[in-house]
N, C-alpha and C positions, 0 to 999 in steps of 0.2 A: 633543196639545193645540193647538188653534188659537186664535190671537189676533192681533189687529192693533193694534199700538201706535200710537194716533193722538191728535192733539191735540183740544181742544174744537171746533175749526173743521173737524175731519174729515181733516186732513192727517197723513200718516204721520210719526211722530217718528223722526228719526235717532238711534240709540243710540250713544254713546261707551262702549264697553265696557272694563271692567277687564282686566288681564292675569293672570286666575286660572286655574290649570291645569284645573280641572273644566270650564271652558267654552271653552278654548283652540280646540279643533276647531270647535265651533259658532260661536265668534266669527269665525274665519277663513271659515267658510261664509257668515255674515252679510255680511261685508265684501265677499266675492266677489259674491254676489247682488245687494247694493245697488249695486255698480259695473255689473253687467250690466243692471240695471233702468235706471240713467241712460243707458247706451248704447242701449238699446232704445227709450227715450222719444226720444232724439235721432234715432234711425234713423226713428221715426214723423214727426217734424217735417221731416225731410229728403224722406220719401215724399209728404208733403202738397204740398210745393213741386213734387215731380217729377210728381205726379199733375196739378197745374194746367197744367204745360208740355205733359203728354200730351194733356190735354183740349184745349188750344188747337191743338196739332198735328192732332189727330183732327178738329177743327171745320175747320181750313183744308183738310185733305184732303177733307172732304165738300163744303165750298164749291167746290173745284176740280172734284170730281166732278159737281156740279150744273150748273157752267158748262160742262162737256165733255159734258153729256147722258148721264152715267153713273149707275150705281146707288150707293146709300149704301154706302161702304166699311166702315161700322161704326166701332167705336172700339177698334180693337186696341191702341193704346198705352195708352189709359186702362184697358182691361180688364187689361192685363199689370201695371200699376202697382196696381191694385185687388187683384190676387192677392198681390202683394208685401205690401201694407198688411194684408191678412187674415193672412198668415203672421206678421208683425211684431206685430199685435195679440194674436194667439194666444200668441206667445212672452212678450210682456209680462204676459199674464194668468197664464201658468204661472210666470213669475218672481215674480209678486206672491203667488202661492199658495205657492210655495217659501218666500218671505220670511216669510209668515204662519206656517207651520209651524216654521221656525227661530226665529222670535221666541217661539213657544209652548215650544220646547225650552229657550230660555234662561230664560224665566219659571220653567218647572219646575225647571231646575237652580238658580236663586236660591232658589226655596222649599225645595229639598232642602238646600242648604248655608247657608241664612240663619242659622241658630243658630251654626254652626261659624264662620262669617265675623264674626257680632257679637261672639263671644266673642274672636276674634283682635283685633278692633278695640278692644274693652274692655281687653284685655290691654296693647296698645300704648299705649293713653291712660293706663294707671296709672303 
């Protein structure tokens, strides 16, 4: 079951999950994936800054080559960072898909155990 839990503004909602045994493993996986997503997003931000530094270094190398009558040295630094960015974006997309899958499993577990859990709550309230 695929589902993305999002707010009306389209932002993913962070779930604060109860400590129920039927969802313990899925809860752990959910928390691990959300932590990894935060790390992957931070990595992309770092790579964006690294890319700008690489672009400036490649521009400086080209300027030096032009002044020395040499050919365009290309953009090896920028290209290398671009490869890292593609890898980081791919990882982030995979993590987001994994999170969608885990959220779907959580929703299915809640649906499966809803009556049982409501009965427990009603019993505790009486």
